[in-house]
N, C-alpha and C positions, 0 to 999 in steps of 0.2 A: 340694787331695790336700796331701801332705807330703813335700818332696822333702828329702832327708837328707843330700843332697851340699851345699849350702847353709844345712842346714839352716831353711829358708823355708817359707812356705804362700801359696799363690796369694789375693788378694784379688779380690771382686766385681768391681772394676773394673781388674782385670788388672795391676797392682801387687804386688810380691813383700813381705809383713813376717816378718822373723826371729824365730824361735818363743821364744828367749830374748829377752831382755830387762833393762835394767836401769833401778831406778826410784830418782830424782835426789830423791824428799822427804826431806829433811832434817829429826832430830830437834831440836826446839825449842835443848835444850841445846848443839848445835852452831852455830859461826858457819856462814853461807852461803856463806861463800868454804871449806868442805869438798866440796861440791858439783865447783866444782874438780879437788880434789885424786882425789878418788871418783872422779869421771869419766874420767879421764886414765889412771888406776887399769885400768878394766875397759879400756875401749880399748888397755890392751897386751896384758890377758890375752885378750885376743879378742871382745870383744862391741863390737858393731856396733849395736844399735835399745837407742835412751836415751829413758826417760817422764820428761818436765817436764809442764810445769803454770803458767798465769800467777799462780796463787795460791801456788806454790811459792816463789815471790820469788826465783831464784837462775835466773834462766835468762842472763841479762849472763855467771856464772864456768860454769853446763855448756856456751855460747856457746864460750865465751874457751880452753876445754879442746878443744871438738872441732875450734876453728880450730890449735889451737896440733899437736894431733894432723895432721891437714892440711898444715897449713904444714912440719914434717920431715917429713914424707911416709911416716908411719905410715899411714895411709889419706886415702882419696880422697872429696871430699863425699857423690859417688855409693855410698858402700861404708857411709855410715851413714843408717840409719833414725830418724828424730826426729819425737817424739809432742810434740803441745805443746794445751793444752784451754782454752774459752772458759767463765772464769769466770760466774758467776751474775750479779751483777751487769751483765754485759754482755747478757744473752738478747736485747733488744729488738734487733729488725732491724738498724738505723742503726748499732747499737753494736759489730757481731760484725766487721766488715773493721777495722774499725780495734784493734780489741783484738789480730787475731791480727798486724796491722802494727808493734804496740809489742812484743809478743813479737816478730818479726823483728827488730826494733830493739834490742834486750835481745843477741840469741844473733848479730849483725850475720850472719845469713843470708838469702841470698834466697829462700827457700823453708822448708815444714817437711814432713815425710813424712807426715804423719796429725793430721788438726786433730779434735777430740773437744769434743762438749760434757760440760762436765763433770759436771754432775747435773740431774737434770730440773728441778730449783728455781730459779726467778728472785729474784734478793734486788734491793731499792730502788737505780737506777745508782748508781756517784757513786769518788769518788778512795778509800773506805773498802773493801775487801773483804768484812767481816763486819757491816753497817751494822747497830745495835740503837736501838732507843727507849729510853727515862727508866727502862724499866722490863727494860732486860738483856734483849728479846725482838727477835729481828731481826725487820727490817721487808722484808715478803714483796713481790715484785711479782708484777705479776701477764699473764705472755709468750703467748703460743700456740705453743706447740713447732716447731709447722708452719712457721710464720712465721720464726722463729727456725731453721731447719732451709735453708727458702729462701735466708738470708742466708751459709749453709754451701757454699750448694750451688755459691752467684755467687765466695766466695772459691776454690773449687777450682777453676771456669773461667777466674779472673783469674790462676791459676799460684804463688797466695801455697801453695794447699798439695797433695801430690799426691792423698788420700785422705781422704775425711771421714766419722766415725764418732759414737756416743755413748757415753757411760759411766753404770753408774750406773741404765738403766732398765729399766724389767720390761717383760715382754709385753703388755699393753695398749699402754703409749708405744712402741715399737719397733711395734706395731701402727698406733697412730696415721700413724704417718712413711710408715709400707710403703705403706700406704693411701689418704696425699694426693692429691687430683688436682693430676696434672701433677708428679707426683716426676722426676726429674731423675734424681738417682743415690740410688739407697739406701745407709745406712750400710754399712759395711765390718767394722765390729766393735762387740760388744759390753763396754766394760771394767769387770770386772765384781769384789768380792770374792770368791774361790774358793779352798777349800783342803779336806783332808780332813775339816772341821769341820764345811765349809758347799759341799758338790757342786755345785749347781748344776743337776743331772741334768733336772729341767724344764725349764731354761732353755737350756741347752748345747743338747737337742735341737731346740726349736724355734729357734734359732739355725743350727743346720744345716741346717733346712729351710730356711729361708731365703736362705742362703749367706750369713751374717753369723759371721765368726770371734767366737768367746770371749776376748779376754783377758783373764785372770787378775791382778789385785792381792793382795796381803795372803796370799800363795803361803804362807809359814813363820809365818804367825801375826800378820802385822806387828810394825810396830817400838814395838807397844805405847804410839803417840803418845799423851801426857797427855793432856787433855780432851776426843777425842776415843772413845778405847778404853779400858776398864773396868778398871782396873788387879786387879783381882780373878779377871778372865776365867781359865779355865784357857790353859797356855802349850801349845800346837801340840806343839813339839818333844817336850816331855816326855811324850810320848801313847808308854806303854808298847807298843803293836801295831808305832807307825814305829820304834821303837828295837830288836823283836825281828826286825823285816824287814830293818833296818840290819843289825841282825849277819848276817843269813840270804847279803845278796847283798854284803856287805865294804863297804858305802857309810855312809854318814853319816844321821840321821833327816830332814835337811834334801832329802837328794837324793833320798832315797824318797818324799819330799811334792811335789818337781818334777818327779819321772818320773811319778806315779801322775797328775799333770795333763797332761801333755803326750801321755802313750801317749794322752787321752780327747782329743787333738783339739785343744788347747786354748794358746792363747799365754800365755809365763811373764813375768810382771818378776817380779824380787827386788832387794831394799837388801842392802848389807851396808855396814858400815864399816871393813871387814878384806882386807886384799888376799888373805889362807890364801884366806879364806872365799871371796871373788870367784873365783879359781882354782880350787877344790873346786868350786865350784857348776856351773863348765862341762862337769868330766865327767858333767853327766846324759845326757848321748845316750852314753853306753860300756856304759850295763846294759842290759835291759830285764826288766820286772817278769811274769810269767806273768800269764793270766787267772784263776787261782782267785786270786792275791794282789792283784788287782786288784777281785775281789768282795771279799776281805776288805777294803779300805781305802775302798769304795762304802759299810761297814757300818761306817761310822766316822761317817757323817754324822749332825748333828745340828740342822740350820739355824740356828747358829749363828756370828751374825756379830760382826767386833770393832768395824769400824766403822759404828756403829748411827746415825749422824749422825741421834741422837734430839734433837738441839736445833732441825732443819725438819718436826720431824713434824707441826706446825697446816696445814704448805700441803698447798695442792689437790694439787698433783703429787709429795708425796712419793712414792718409789718403792716402801718396803720393805710395805707393810700388803699389798699383792698377797701370796698365792702363791710367783707365781716372774714 
């Protein structure tokens, strides 16, 4: 159920997640410290949900911003919803807790609100986030995702995270966790790329049936990260249908794209480096798209991923070859 008063939705473990969140992944051309500046701006603009990950390598800066806003009385810790993610090099069960503890140490926080398995593919453990062989190919590791999940459950029991979930999992991988003998906690969410060009209709229906929230990243067509995104891919916000609908509702194409996802019961993460955009996108709850216009936006789907993660494609747990 969507609670519009605090704009939160209830997770299957009883905790609440704000429906609008801020992604803190920073483009390569910016210094990591930029994360501190934009996190502070986002808190001042009224955002309370922040999404980060160990692989973003900026949790110290994001943590500093959150703590400074707690110190100056802008927010209380319990008003902030903070997500971190377990990177692929730490899937082995014995590495899961220490990986979360490293994130907490960087953040200088006692707990995170949500901890996710970032991708279903395991990479060789070690200091290097992206271990490669002499041919420049990723060095894969094989870890049973159910064993990783059990270690995630222990992190929740230890109070290091309030909730646990997954990211970039397909239906088959979700079912593997859900059908695990002795499952203690279901994933509360699956965080995946989702926008009008990749509307994730079937995965959303599956998740809703299992009481798992879909959390969307790349909602405005991503920050077009070099190395991850084909620079020739179409720019989502240049889509004429979004443009004409923006005129009709007197909004921006970005707000139409965000509203489309929210009305489908999806939790939305967006990123921006501009203060006026951060504030503008907060206005997404101030208008409503008609059911006819929702159907028109459904029609934009072309199953197109900006983040194809094709460097992982040879991995047995690569998630994007299944239909959903």
